Structure formats: C-alpha cells, structure tokens
N, CA and C of each residue as an Amber inpcrd file, in Angstrom:
protein
   321
   0.8450000  -1.1890000   0.0000000   0.0000000   0.0000000   0.0000000
   0.8850000   1.2460000   0.0000000   0.6020000   2.1420000  -0.8840000
   1.3590000   3.3900000  -0.9760000   0.8180000   4.3840000   0.0380000
   1.7140000   5.0850000   0.7190000   1.2800000   6.1120000   1.6560000
   1.5540000   7.4770000   1.0590000   0.7390000   8.4250000   1.4050000
   0.8810000   9.7810000   0.9270000   1.0230000  10.7020000   2.1120000
   1.9010000  11.6700000   1.9670000   2.0650000  12.6910000   2.9910000
   0.8770000  13.6250000   2.9170000   0.2490000  13.9170000   4.0570000
  -0.9010000  14.8220000   4.0280000  -0.7280000  16.0590000   4.8840000
   0.2830000  16.1090000   5.6910000   0.4650000  17.3120000   6.4950000
   1.4130000  17.0590000   7.6450000   1.7010000  18.0920000   8.3460000
   2.5820000  17.9890000   9.5050000   1.7170000  18.0600000  10.7450000
   1.7650000  17.0050000  11.5480000   0.9730000  16.9690000  12.7690000
   1.5640000  17.9140000  13.8140000   2.8500000  18.0180000  13.8120000
   3.5590000  18.9440000  14.6920000   4.8890000  19.2360000  14.0250000
   5.6970000  20.0440000  14.6630000   7.0090000  20.3090000  14.0680000
   7.9090000  19.0880000  14.1380000   7.5380000  18.1180000  14.9230000
   8.3860000  16.9480000  15.0760000   7.8920000  15.7100000  14.3440000
   6.6180000  15.6600000  13.9590000   6.0710000  14.4620000  13.3340000
   5.3170000  14.7770000  12.0510000   5.4410000  13.8580000  11.1080000
   4.7380000  13.9520000   9.8330000   3.5870000  12.9630000   9.8800000
   2.3900000  13.4100000   9.5340000   1.2110000  12.5600000   9.4890000
   0.9720000  12.1230000   8.0590000   0.7880000  10.8000000   7.8650000
   0.5720000  10.2580000   6.5290000  -0.8990000   9.8760000   6.3510000
  -1.3190000   9.7360000   5.0970000  -2.7150000   9.4300000   4.7790000
  -3.1700000   8.1110000   5.3810000  -2.2650000   7.1590000   5.5760000
  -2.6590000   5.8700000   6.1300000  -2.7780000   5.9020000   7.6530000
  -2.6080000   7.0790000   8.2500000  -2.7330000   7.2310000   9.6990000
  -1.4290000   7.0870000  10.4590000  -0.3840000   6.6470000   9.7800000
   0.9030000   6.5130000  10.4570000   1.5750000   7.8700000  10.5680000
   2.5540000   7.9460000  11.4160000   3.3370000   9.1690000  11.5280000
   4.8000000   8.7890000  11.6790000   5.6510000   9.7210000  11.3740000
   7.0840000   9.5020000  11.5390000   7.7200000  10.8110000  11.9620000
   8.9300000  10.7060000  12.4460000   9.6530000  11.8930000  12.8910000
   9.9680000  12.7790000  11.6900000   9.7360000  14.0660000  11.8190000
  10.0120000  15.0110000  10.7490000  11.5030000  15.2810000  10.6600000
  11.9530000  15.5000000   9.4480000  13.3570000  15.8550000   9.2360000
  13.5930000  17.3430000   9.4980000  12.5070000  18.1100000   9.6230000
  12.6200000  19.5560000   9.7420000  12.4930000  20.2480000   8.3910000
  12.4290000  19.4570000   7.3300000  12.2550000  19.9710000   5.9730000
  11.0350000  19.2650000   5.3880000   9.9410000  19.9800000   5.2730000
   8.6900000  19.3840000   4.8000000   8.8410000  18.7870000   3.4080000
   9.6870000  19.3760000   2.5780000   9.8810000  18.8660000   1.2260000
  10.6140000  17.5240000   1.2460000  11.5750000  17.3700000   2.1460000
  12.2610000  16.0840000   2.3060000  11.2940000  15.0480000   2.8730000
  10.4590000  15.4620000   3.8170000   9.4750000  14.5500000   4.3930000
   8.5150000  14.0310000   3.3300000   8.2550000  14.8530000   2.3170000
   7.3730000  14.4500000   1.2220000   8.1090000  13.6220000   0.1780000
   9.4210000  13.4990000   0.3280000  10.2110000  12.7160000  -0.6120000
  10.4660000  13.4050000  -1.9420000  10.3910000  14.7240000  -1.9440000
  10.5930000  15.4710000  -3.1870000  12.0790000  15.5960000  -3.5210000
  12.3990000  15.5170000  -4.8170000  13.7960000  15.7620000  -5.1940000
  14.1230000  17.2360000  -4.9590000  15.3740000  17.5350000  -4.7430000
  15.8370000  18.9040000  -4.5120000  15.1730000  19.5330000  -3.2830000
  14.9220000  18.7220000  -2.2670000  14.2230000  19.1900000  -1.0630000
  14.9620000  20.3390000  -0.3810000  16.2730000  20.2800000  -0.3290000
  17.0320000  21.3420000   0.3330000  16.8570000  22.6680000  -0.3960000
  16.8950000  22.6240000  -1.7280000  16.7100000  23.8500000  -2.5130000
  15.2860000  24.3890000  -2.3440000  14.2990000  23.5160000  -2.3550000
  12.9140000  23.9490000  -2.1630000  12.7250000  24.5910000  -0.8040000
  13.3320000  24.0000000   0.2240000  13.2350000  24.5570000   1.5730000
  13.9000000  25.9300000   1.6390000  15.0590000  26.0600000   1.0160000
  15.7690000  27.3470000   0.9940000  14.9340000  28.4020000   0.2970000
  14.3580000  28.0560000  -0.8490000  13.5150000  29.0050000  -1.5790000
  12.3020000  29.4220000  -0.7490000  11.6830000  28.4690000  -0.0740000
  10.5110000  28.8000000   0.7490000  10.8930000  29.7580000   1.8720000
  12.0450000  29.5250000   2.4940000  12.5020000  30.4170000   3.5660000
  12.8340000  31.8080000   3.0360000  13.4610000  31.8720000   1.8720000
  13.7700000  33.1670000   1.2620000  12.4860000  33.8890000   0.8620000
  11.5360000  33.1530000   0.3030000  10.2500000  33.7490000  -0.0550000
   9.5370000  34.3190000   1.1620000   9.6010000  33.5950000   2.2740000
   8.9850000  34.0830000   3.5110000   9.6750000  35.3470000   3.9980000
  11.0040000  35.3900000   3.9050000  11.7450000  36.5810000   4.3300000
  11.3960000  37.7810000   3.4530000  11.2900000  37.5530000   2.1600000
  10.9090000  38.6310000   1.2420000   9.5200000  39.1490000   1.5910000
   8.5890000  38.2360000   1.8120000   7.2260000  38.6380000   2.1550000
   7.1590000  39.4060000   3.4710000   7.9640000  39.0100000   4.4540000
   7.9860000  39.7380000   5.7380000   8.4520000  41.1760000   5.5380000
   9.4840000  41.3620000   4.7310000  10.0020000  42.7120000   4.4770000
   8.9570000  43.5560000   3.7600000   8.3390000  42.9950000   2.7310000
   7.3200000  43.7290000   1.9710000   6.1720000  44.1350000   2.8840000
   5.7220000  43.1940000   3.7080000   4.6130000  43.4890000   4.6270000
   5.0150000  44.5170000   5.6730000   6.1830000  44.3340000   6.2730000
   6.6310000  45.2480000   7.3310000   6.8000000  46.6690000   6.8090000
   7.2780000  46.8060000   5.5850000   7.4960000  48.1360000   5.0130000
   6.2670000  48.6750000   4.2930000   5.2320000  47.8540000   4.1720000
   4.0110000  48.3020000   3.5230000   4.1980000  48.6500000   2.0600000
   5.0270000  47.8890000   1.3720000   5.3420000  48.1820000  -0.0240000
   4.2600000  47.6540000  -0.9630000   3.9640000  48.4100000  -1.9920000
   3.0600000  47.9440000  -3.0500000   3.8710000  47.0790000  -4.0130000
   3.1730000  46.3270000  -4.8630000   3.8770000  45.5210000  -5.8540000
   4.6890000  46.4070000  -6.8010000   4.1740000  47.5730000  -7.1210000
   4.9160000  48.5000000  -7.9970000   6.2110000  48.9470000  -7.3240000
   6.1500000  49.2470000  -6.0220000   7.3610000  49.6520000  -5.2940000
   8.3590000  48.5030000  -5.2120000   7.8580000  47.3000000  -5.0160000
   8.7400000  46.1300000  -4.9710000   9.4100000  45.9500000  -6.3330000
   8.6400000  46.0850000  -7.4100000   9.1910000  45.9360000  -8.7640000
  10.3060000  46.9430000  -9.0090000  10.0870000  48.1800000  -8.6060000
  11.1020000  49.2170000  -8.7790000  12.3490000  48.8840000  -7.9580000
  12.1460000  48.4900000  -6.7080000  13.2740000  48.1960000  -5.8250000
  14.0990000  47.0130000  -6.3240000  13.4270000  45.9990000  -6.8620000
  14.1240000  44.7940000  -7.3020000  14.5240000  44.8440000  -8.7690000
  14.1200000  45.9020000  -9.4400000  14.4210000  46.0970000 -10.8580000
  13.8900000  44.9360000 -11.7070000  12.6310000  44.5640000 -11.4320000
  11.9330000  43.5690000 -12.2390000  10.5610000  44.1400000 -12.5710000
   9.8890000  43.5620000 -13.5730000   8.5780000  44.1000000 -13.9130000
   7.5230000  43.6240000 -12.9200000   6.4520000  44.3820000 -12.8040000
   5.4310000  44.1310000 -11.7920000   4.8250000  42.7360000 -11.8870000
   4.5350000  42.1970000 -13.0740000   3.9760000  40.8490000 -13.1030000
   4.8880000  39.7960000 -12.4640000   6.2150000  40.0000000 -12.5530000
   7.1470000  39.0470000 -11.9360000   7.1730000  39.1790000 -10.4180000
   6.7450000  40.3080000  -9.8870000   6.7110000  40.5180000  -8.4450000
   5.6630000  39.6070000  -7.8060000   4.5720000  39.4110000  -8.4670000
   3.4720000  38.6400000  -7.9260000   3.8840000  37.2150000  -7.5700000
   4.7260000  36.5990000  -8.3880000   5.1000000  35.2000000  -8.1660000
   5.7470000  34.9670000  -6.7930000   6.8510000  35.6350000  -6.4530000
   7.4400000  35.3560000  -5.1380000   6.5510000  35.7990000  -3.9750000
   5.7200000  36.7990000  -4.1970000   4.8300000  37.2320000  -3.1220000
   3.7090000  36.2280000  -2.8720000   3.5080000  35.3200000  -3.8260000
   2.5220000  34.2480000  -3.6660000   3.2070000  32.8780000  -3.5860000
   4.5000000  32.8870000  -3.2450000   5.3010000  31.6730000  -3.0560000
   5.3500000  30.7910000  -4.3000000   5.2430000  31.3870000  -5.4720000
   5.4290000  30.6620000  -6.7300000   6.8790000  30.8890000  -7.1330000
   7.7600000  30.0620000  -6.5880000   9.1930000  30.3220000  -6.6500000
   9.9370000  29.4780000  -7.6730000   9.2150000  28.6460000  -8.4240000
   9.9080000  27.7510000  -9.3510000  10.6750000  28.4870000 -10.4460000
  10.3090000  29.6940000 -10.7750000  11.0180000  30.4480000 -11.7980000
  12.1630000  31.2960000 -11.2720000  12.4720000  31.1600000  -9.9930000
  13.5090000  31.9750000  -9.3720000  14.5930000  31.0780000  -8.7870000
  15.8480000  31.4210000  -9.0250000  16.9550000  30.6780000  -8.4190000
  17.1560000  31.1550000  -6.9820000  17.8190000  30.3400000  -6.1990000
  18.1740000  30.7290000  -4.8330000  19.0130000  32.0100000  -4.8790000
  19.9330000  32.0820000  -5.8310000  20.8020000  33.2450000  -5.9550000
  20.0000000  34.5080000  -6.2280000  19.0010000  34.4130000  -7.0950000
  18.1900000  35.5950000  -7.4130000  17.3800000  36.0420000  -6.2050000
  16.8090000  35.0910000  -5.4830000  16.0520000  35.4380000  -4.2750000
  16.9730000  36.0770000  -3.2300000  18.2000000  35.5780000  -3.1270000
  19.1780000  36.1790000  -2.2050000  19.5060000  37.6090000  -2.6280000
  19.6560000  37.8410000  -3.9260000  19.9250000  39.2130000  -4.4050000
  18.7750000  40.1470000  -4.0270000  17.5390000  39.6530000  -4.1130000
  16.3930000  40.4690000  -3.7170000  16.5380000  40.8880000  -2.2540000
  16.8920000  39.9360000  -1.3920000  17.0350000  40.2580000   0.0370000
  18.1910000  41.2160000   0.2850000  19.3070000  41.0000000  -0.3840000
  20.4710000  41.8710000  -0.2050000  20.1400000  43.2940000  -0.6370000
  19.2860000  43.4310000  -1.6620000  18.9350000  44.7710000  -2.1260000
  18.1790000  45.5590000  -1.0540000  17.6170000  44.8530000  -0.0670000
  16.8990000  45.5190000   1.0240000  17.7280000  45.6300000   2.2940000
  19.0380000  45.5080000   2.1480000  19.9170000  45.6960000   3.3050000
  19.8250000  47.1540000   3.7450000  20.3950000  47.5100000   4.9020000
  20.3050000  48.8980000   5.3600000  20.7360000  49.9320000   4.3230000
  21.5940000  49.5520000   3.4010000  21.9940000  50.4840000   2.3470000
  21.2300000  50.2370000   1.0550000  20.0960000  49.5250000   1.1770000
  19.2980000  49.1300000   0.0120000  18.6530000  50.2990000  -0.6920000
  17.8910000  49.9910000  -1.7370000  17.3680000  51.0270000  -2.6260000
  15.9090000  51.3650000  -2.3820000  15.2050000  50.7040000  -1.4730000
  13.7770000  51.0070000  -1.3330000  13.5690000  52.3430000  -0.6480000
  12.4960000  53.0130000  -1.0000000  12.2380000  54.3550000  -0.4690000
  11.6580000  54.3310000   0.9330000  11.0980000  53.2060000   1.3530000
  10.4750000  53.1360000   2.6900000  11.3170000  52.2900000   3.6370000
  12.5890000  52.5320000   3.7490000  13.4910000  51.7400000   4.5890000
  13.1940000  51.8760000   6.0070000
C-alpha cells in the first residue's frame, strides 16, 4: 500500500494518509520525498523573508518591482510563493537589495 504525505501533525512528526506518523526531518519537502528538497526549503525560507520585508514596510507591488528592478507581473510570483522560476541566488539578491543600504524608499 502506498502512503501519501498529508500534512505535519507537529514540528516533530509527519502525518501520513494511512494514519501513520514519523519523525520530521525539519524539511517538509524532504518529508514528502521530493527531489531537490534542500533547494525547495531554501527558496521557501527566502520567499517568507521577502514577504515579511514587503509586509513590514508596507510596499506595493509596484514599489517592490522598482526596488528589485523587475517588472510588476514578476513581483506577484514570489509574493505568492510561486518560486519555481527563481533561483536561490536571485532570491538572495532580492534580500540583499533591502539591506540597510538598500534602494527602497520606505526603509
């Protein structure tokens, strides 16, 4: 019988569709058995950091596009955690651009 991952019961255990649970690795993507789990986890963490900055600074998508030097339609993807089109390096550059010497107007 094949089991499917359905969610995290806690930060320490993974709950499977067959009712079993196992200890979590701390990386939900690895727990799901996905290839490139470490990269997916890194991207998710970077996406969350980007979203926290945008929310904390109250930036519009247009302001984010200007700050990151990308067009507005591309801003929507990372803000909605659609990160497959972005490399880890590119997401890191976005965060570095918001360092204390960054380019956003609402620092």
